[in-house]
C-alpha positions as CSV (number, residue, x, y, z in Angstrom):
1,X,0.1,-0.1,0.1
2,X,1.4,3.4,-1.0
3,X,2.2,5.5,2.3
4,X,0.0,8.5,1.0
5,X,-3.0,6.0,1.1
6,X,-1.7,4.7,4.3
7,X,-4.4,3.3,6.6
8,X,-4.2,3.9,10.5
9,X,-5.4,1.3,12.7
10,X,-5.4,1.7,16.5
11,X,-5.4,-1.8,18.1
12,X,-7.8,-0.9,21.3
13,X,-11.1,0.1,19.6
14,X,-9.6,2.7,17.3
15,X,-11.1,3.7,13.9
16,X,-9.9,3.6,10.6
17,X,-8.4,7.0,9.1
18,X,-6.9,7.3,5.6
19,X,-4.6,10.1,4.4
20,X,-5.0,11.3,0.8
21,X,-7.9,10.6,-1.8
22,X,-9.3,7.5,0.1
23,X,-10.6,9.4,3.1
24,X,-14.3,9.5,2.3
25,X,-14.2,5.9,1.0
26,X,-12.5,4.5,4.1
27,X,-14.6,6.6,6.3
28,X,-17.7,4.5,5.4
29,X,-16.0,1.1,6.0
30,X,-16.0,-0.8,9.2
31,X,-12.6,-0.8,11.2
32,X,-10.1,-3.0,10.0
33,X,-8.6,-5.9,12.0
34,X,-4.8,-5.3,12.7
35,X,-2.6,-8.3,12.8
36,X,-0.9,-8.6,16.1
37,X,2.9,-8.3,16.8
38,X,5.8,-6.8,15.1
39,X,7.0,-7.8,11.6
40,X,10.4,-8.6,13.5
41,X,8.8,-10.9,16.0
42,X,8.6,-10.8,19.9
43,X,11.3,-9.0,22.0
44,X,13.7,-11.4,23.7
45,X,15.4,-10.9,27.2
46,X,17.4,-7.9,27.6
47,X,20.9,-8.2,26.2
48,X,24.3,-7.2,28.2
49,X,23.4,-3.6,27.3
50,X,19.9,-3.8,28.7
51,X,18.1,-3.7,25.2
52,X,15.4,-6.2,24.6
53,X,15.5,-6.9,20.8
54,X,14.0,-9.2,18.5
55,X,15.6,-12.6,17.3
56,X,18.6,-11.7,14.9
57,X,19.5,-8.1,16.0
58,X,22.4,-7.1,18.3
59,X,23.4,-4.0,20.2
60,X,26.4,-2.0,21.4
61,X,27.0,1.2,23.1
62,X,28.9,3.8,21.0
63,X,29.0,6.9,23.5
64,X,28.3,7.8,27.0
65,X,27.7,11.3,28.1
66,X,30.9,12.6,30.0
67,X,33.2,10.0,28.7
68,X,35.6,10.1,25.5
69,X,34.7,9.0,22.1
70,X,38.3,9.0,20.4
71,X,39.4,12.7,21.1
72,X,35.8,14.1,22.1
73,X,34.1,13.8,25.4
74,X,30.4,12.9,24.5
75,X,27.9,15.5,25.4
76,X,25.4,15.6,28.1
77,X,21.7,14.7,27.3
78,X,22.0,13.5,23.8
79,X,18.7,14.1,21.7
80,X,17.8,14.5,18.0
81,X,20.1,12.9,15.6
82,X,20.6,11.8,11.9
83,X,23.0,10.0,9.8
84,X,24.8,11.3,6.8
85,X,26.8,9.1,4.1
86,X,30.5,10.0,4.1
87,X,32.6,8.1,1.6
88,X,33.0,4.6,2.3
89,X,31.4,5.4,6.0
90,X,28.8,7.6,7.5
91,X,28.4,10.1,10.4
92,X,25.8,10.2,13.0
93,X,25.1,13.7,14.5
94,X,23.5,14.1,18.0
95,X,22.3,17.2,19.7
96,X,22.6,18.2,23.4
97,X,19.5,19.3,25.4
98,X,21.2,21.1,28.1
99,X,21.1,24.9,28.6
100,X,23.8,27.2,27.5
101,X,26.3,24.7,26.4
102,X,24.1,22.6,24.4
103,X,25.2,22.2,20.6
104,X,25.7,19.1,18.7
105,X,28.6,16.5,18.1
106,X,29.2,13.9,15.5
107,X,30.7,10.4,15.1
108,X,32.1,9.0,12.0
109,X,32.2,5.4,11.3
110,X,34.4,3.4,8.9
111,X,32.6,1.1,6.5
112,X,32.8,-1.8,8.9
113,X,31.2,0.0,11.7
114,X,34.3,1.0,13.7
115,X,34.5,4.6,14.9
116,X,36.9,6.7,13.1
117,X,36.6,10.0,15.1
118,X,34.2,12.3,16.9
119,X,34.1,16.0,17.0
120,X,31.7,19.1,17.8
121,X,29.7,20.7,15.0
122,X,27.9,23.2,17.1
123,X,28.7,25.0,20.4
124,X,27.2,27.7,22.7
125,X,23.7,27.2,21.9
126,X,20.9,26.2,24.5
127,X,18.5,23.2,24.8
128,X,19.2,21.6,21.4
129,X,16.4,19.2,21.1
130,X,15.7,17.8,17.7
131,X,16.2,18.9,14.3
132,X,16.4,17.4,10.8
133,X,18.8,16.7,7.9
134,X,18.7,18.7,4.7
135,X,19.0,17.2,1.1
136,X,22.2,19.1,0.8
137,X,23.7,17.3,3.7
138,X,23.7,19.6,6.4
139,X,22.0,19.2,10.1
140,X,19.4,21.8,11.3
141,X,19.9,21.9,15.0
142,X,16.7,23.4,16.9
143,X,16.6,25.1,20.2
144,X,13.7,24.3,22.3
145,X,13.6,27.6,24.4
146,X,11.7,30.7,24.4
147,X,12.5,32.6,21.2
148,X,14.5,29.6,20.1
149,X,16.6,29.6,17.0
150,X,17.6,27.0,14.3
151,X,21.2,26.5,13.5
152,X,22.4,24.9,10.2
153,X,25.7,22.9,10.8
154,X,28.1,20.9,8.8
155,X,27.9,17.2,10.0
156,X,31.4,16.5,8.6
157,X,33.0,19.1,10.8
158,X,34.4,21.3,7.9
159,X,32.5,24.4,8.2
160,X,31.1,26.7,10.8
161,X,27.5,26.7,12.0
162,X,25.1,29.4,10.8
163,X,22.1,30.8,12.5
164,X,19.1,30.8,10.4
165,X,16.7,33.4,11.9
166,X,14.5,33.5,8.9
167,X,13.2,30.1,10.2
168,X,11.4,31.8,13.0
169,X,12.1,32.4,16.8
170,X,10.0,30.1,19.0
171,X,10.2,26.9,21.1
172,X,11.5,24.8,18.1
173,X,11.5,21.0,18.2
174,X,12.1,19.3,14.8
175,X,12.5,20.0,11.3
176,X,11.8,18.0,8.0
177,X,12.6,19.1,4.4
178,X,10.3,18.5,1.7
179,X,12.3,18.6,-1.5
180,X,9.2,18.1,-3.7
181,X,7.7,21.4,-2.7
182,X,10.8,23.1,-1.7
183,X,9.8,23.7,1.9
184,X,11.1,22.8,5.5
185,X,8.4,21.8,8.1
186,X,8.9,22.8,11.6
187,X,7.3,21.7,15.0
188,X,6.9,23.7,18.1
189,X,7.0,22.2,21.6
190,X,4.2,24.2,23.3
191,X,1.0,22.9,24.6
192,X,-0.7,24.9,22.0
193,X,2.0,25.0,19.6
194,X,1.9,25.1,15.8
195,X,3.0,23.4,12.8
196,X,5.0,25.7,10.3
197,X,6.7,25.5,6.9
198,X,9.5,27.7,5.7
199,X,9.5,28.6,2.0
200,X,13.1,29.7,1.1
201,X,13.5,32.2,-1.8
202,X,16.1,29.6,-3.2
203,X,16.0,26.0,-2.3
204,X,19.1,25.0,-0.6
205,X,19.7,28.6,0.9
206,X,17.8,29.1,4.1
207,X,19.0,32.7,4.7
208,X,15.8,34.1,3.3
209,X,12.3,33.1,2.7
210,X,8.8,33.0,4.2
211,X,7.6,31.4,7.5
212,X,4.1,30.1,7.0
213,X,1.7,28.5,9.8
214,X,-0.8,25.5,9.1
215,X,-4.3,27.0,9.6
216,X,-7.8,25.1,9.8
217,X,-10.3,23.9,12.2
218,X,-9.8,20.9,14.3
219,X,-13.3,19.6,13.0
220,X,-12.1,19.1,9.5
221,X,-9.0,17.5,7.9
222,X,-8.7,20.3,5.1
223,X,-5.8,22.8,6.0
224,X,-4.3,26.0,4.5
225,X,-1.2,28.1,5.1
226,X,-0.8,31.6,6.0
227,X,2.3,33.8,6.4
228,X,3.5,34.5,10.0
229,X,3.5,38.3,10.0
230,X,6.5,38.9,12.3
231,X,8.7,35.4,12.3
232,X,11.3,37.0,14.7
233,X,9.3,38.5,17.6
234,X,11.2,40.2,20.4
235,X,10.9,39.3,24.0
236,X,7.8,41.4,24.6
237,X,6.2,41.0,21.0
238,X,3.3,38.6,20.3
239,X,4.6,35.1,19.8
240,X,4.5,33.3,16.4
241,X,1.9,30.8,17.5
242,X,-0.5,33.6,18.5
243,X,-0.1,35.9,15.3
244,X,-2.4,34.2,13.2
245,X,-6.0,33.7,14.3
246,X,-6.9,30.7,12.1
247,X,-3.7,28.9,13.1
248,X,-4.2,25.2,14.2
249,X,-2.8,24.1,17.3
250,X,-1.2,20.8,18.5
251,X,-0.5,19.9,22.1
252,X,3.3,19.5,22.3
253,X,4.8,19.2,18.9
254,X,7.6,16.6,18.8
255,X,9.4,15.0,15.9
256,X,8.7,15.3,12.2
257,X,9.5,13.0,9.2
258,X,8.9,13.7,5.5
259,X,8.5,11.0,2.9
260,X,6.6,10.6,-0.6
261,X,4.4,13.6,-0.2
262,X,3.7,13.3,3.6
263,X,5.1,15.0,6.6
264,X,4.5,12.9,9.7
265,X,4.9,14.7,13.1
266,X,4.1,13.8,16.8
267,X,2.4,15.6,19.5
268,X,3.1,14.3,23.0
269,X,0.3,16.1,24.7
270,X,-2.4,14.0,22.8
271,X,-0.3,10.9,22.0
272,X,-0.9,11.3,18.2
273,X,1.3,10.9,15.2
274,X,-0.2,13.2,12.6
275,X,0.2,13.2,8.8
276,X,0.0,16.2,6.7
277,X,-0.7,15.3,3.1
278,X,1.1,18.0,1.1
279,X,-0.6,16.9,-2.1
280,X,-4.3,17.1,-0.7
281,X,-3.7,19.6,1.8
282,X,-5.2,17.4,4.8
283,X,-4.1,16.7,8.2
284,X,-5.2,13.3,9.8
285,X,-3.8,11.1,12.5
286,X,-2.1,7.8,11.5
287,X,-1.9,6.8,15.2
288,X,-4.1,8.2,18.2
289,X,-3.2,6.1,21.0
290,X,-4.8,3.0,22.5
291,X,-1.9,0.5,21.1
292,X,1.7,-0.2,22.3
293,X,3.2,3.2,21.6
294,X,3.0,5.8,24.6
295,X,4.7,9.1,24.9
296,X,5.3,9.8,21.1
297,X,8.4,11.8,20.5
298,X,11.1,11.6,17.9
299,X,10.2,9.9,14.6
300,X,12.1,8.7,11.5
301,X,11.3,6.4,8.7
302,X,12.5,4.0,5.9
303,X,12.4,4.1,2.2
304,X,10.0,1.2,2.4
305,X,7.4,3.2,4.3
306,X,7.9,2.1,7.7
307,X,7.8,4.8,10.5
308,X,9.8,4.4,13.7
309,X,8.6,6.4,16.7
310,X,10.5,6.8,20.0
311,X,9.0,7.0,23.3
312,X,9.5,9.6,26.0
313,X,8.8,7.8,29.0
314,X,6.3,5.0,28.4
315,X,7.9,1.8,28.1
316,X,11.1,3.3,26.8
317,X,10.5,1.6,23.4
318,X,10.8,2.4,19.7
319,X,7.8,1.4,17.9
320,X,7.3,0.6,14.4
321,X,4.1,1.8,12.3
322,X,3.9,-0.2,9.2
323,X,2.1,1.0,6.0
324,X,-0.6,-1.7,6.7
325,X,-1.2,-0.4,10.2
326,X,0.7,-2.7,12.6
327,X,2.1,-0.8,15.6
328,X,4.5,-2.9,17.8
329,X,7.8,-2.3,19.6
330,X,11.0,-3.2,18.0
331,X,13.3,-2.6,21.0
332,X,13.0,-1.8,24.6
333,X,15.5,-0.1,26.8
334,X,15.3,-1.8,30.3
335,X,16.0,0.0,33.6
336,X,15.9,3.5,32.4
337,X,12.4,4.4,33.8
338,X,13.1,8.1,34.1
339,X,14.8,8.8,30.6
340,X,13.5,9.1,27.2
341,X,14.6,7.6,23.8
342,X,16.0,10.1,21.5
343,X,17.5,10.5,18.1
344,X,16.6,7.4,16.1
345,X,18.4,7.5,12.6
346,X,19.4,4.6,10.3
347,X,22.9,4.3,8.8
348,X,22.7,5.0,4.9
349,X,22.4,1.3,4.3
350,X,19.6,0.7,6.7
351,X,21.2,-1.9,8.4
352,X,22.1,-0.1,11.9
353,X,19.6,2.1,14.0
354,X,21.1,4.7,16.4
355,X,19.4,6.4,19.1
356,X,20.0,7.5,22.8
357,X,18.7,7.1,26.3
358,X,18.8,10.8,27.1
359,X,19.3,10.5,31.1
360,X,20.1,6.8,31.2
361,X,19.8,4.6,34.2
362,X,19.9,7.4,36.9
363,X,17.4,9.6,35.1
364,X,19.0,12.6,36.3
365,X,17.8,15.5,34.6
366,X,21.0,17.1,33.6
367,X,21.6,14.0,31.3
368,X,25.1,13.1,32.7
369,X,24.1,9.5,32.2
370,X,23.0,9.6,28.6
371,X,23.9,6.5,26.5
372,X,23.9,6.2,22.7
373,X,23.4,2.9,21.1
374,X,23.8,1.1,17.8
375,X,21.4,-1.7,17.1
376,X,22.2,-3.8,13.9
377,X,20.1,-6.4,12.3
378,X,17.8,-7.3,9.4
379,X,15.7,-4.1,9.4
380,X,13.1,-3.8,6.7
381,X,14.1,-1.3,4.0
């Protein structure tokens, strides 16, 4: 099934919702029955690293907060992340969600998975939560603070980070690029946050453009966009989410991921995974609770259409949402009850999944016990 006609099925008494042109047809049909269980099978007992994984999968720890990774001391509170191809290897970047000294760091891996080097790519920023990769291979690191900014960074460590004020000043969470329409989608981590898109004047150059906010009633799936009058408000000016009366609000915007004409984004306050269909200009939930996924947060996906959603709390799991509506855990971090899973990202070949437990086993809010993992196995492509 094509992802743009993705059927969402909630396992506990949910209804069926469809993005795209099949909405009216599907709404008239009875709820479908979801097949139980993960396509990878059940989770086994925790391994030596405390990860419960399906058969055929293995894990390793690649970094711990406050400890060296090659010549770099790995940052505290690891958060949003992404992978980038680099010659015969790849790079995994990770934000640091701590105040004032946040920033982001990167680990480069050789073709065989061994670590080549680690290095900082952004310094001196605050509460860098999530972000997103661009098609031109830069990393957008987002500040989750009042009047926060977006910084465009070089994941390969060769250039200086650049502040991108045109993307707005608000409590940024994540970013996802839509090369088909030449826009960047942005989420806002507020209880009445908005969903934005940035239209650069020139695709690939984020220095100038128009910030727009998604508008529409919660009673309908159809949405529109309106420009934000003042994308860079001062301390005492009206915040971006309050500048357009018709703006639609979401309870705690978190991760977002673009694929095949749809931008998926999560809202932790209502526990939903939303889908904005950029072709049909509709917003519908593809998951609205009642299943195995709790505390929706960071999200990523594969070329085959699977979504992977990390939990902030919940059971400390990463859940898969398949194109045919199956929602199931693919891994669980045991013994980290006061932490959250952050930064899920696949290596370029799709065989390795990177992510972090932001606060680790101690759960200390400063993130001094953060752990960054790699899971290798027969992931669906």
